[in-house]
N, C-alpha and C positions, 0 to 999 in steps of 0.2 A: 668930182667928189670933193666936197669942201672939208676943211679941217674940223668942222663942228659935227661931222657925221656921227650919229649914234647907232650902235648895233644892239639889237635886242637878243634876249636869251635864246630865241628860236633860230638865230642865224646859223646856217649850216656849219660854219667853223666851230661854234660852241657845241653844237649837237655832236659833231664828229669827235671833238676833243673829250667830251664826257663819256663817249662810248667805251665801255670796259672799265670805267673808273671804279676802283674798289674801296679806297679810303685814303686817309692821310696818316702821316707819322709825326710824332712830336719828340724832339724838335724836327723841323722840316729839312733835315740834312741827309746827305748820302756820303758815306765815308769809304775810303779804300781799305785794303787789308791791313795797312799800317795804322789805321785810325785817323788819318788825315781827312778833313772835310774836302770833298771834291765838288759838291754842289750844295748850295744853301738856298732853298726856295724863298726864304724870308727876304732875300735881296730884291725880290720883285714885289714887296709889300706896297710900294708906291704906285703900282699899276692898278688903279681903281677909278671908277666913275667915268665921266665924259672924257673924250679925247682932247688933250690940250692943243692949243693953236700951234705949238712948237713941234708937234709930232705928226707924222703922216698917219692918217686913220688906219690904214692896213697894218702898219707896224704896231700900233697900239692894240688893235684887235688881236694880232698874233701873240703879243705879250700876254694879253688876258687869257688866251687859251693855254698858256703854260702854267697857269695857277690853278689850284683846286677849285672846283665849281662853286662851292658855297661862298668863296671869298673874292672871286675875281670878276664877276660878271657886271656888265654895265647896268645902270638902273633901268 
């Protein structure tokens, strides 16, 4: 598999990641009981489009599945 591998919307990883998706929150953060941000989904905003040559394709695909469906899928 080359670094230029492109995954499509119907790849099983994307289909499985979307199963049960209900919606998004704004801002895209999760806070603990004390109000501290424990997860900020906007930190993954750079994960879009084609797999860069510097990243293994499976890691890029996995990162894409961690983002909301409308914003993270390959072209």
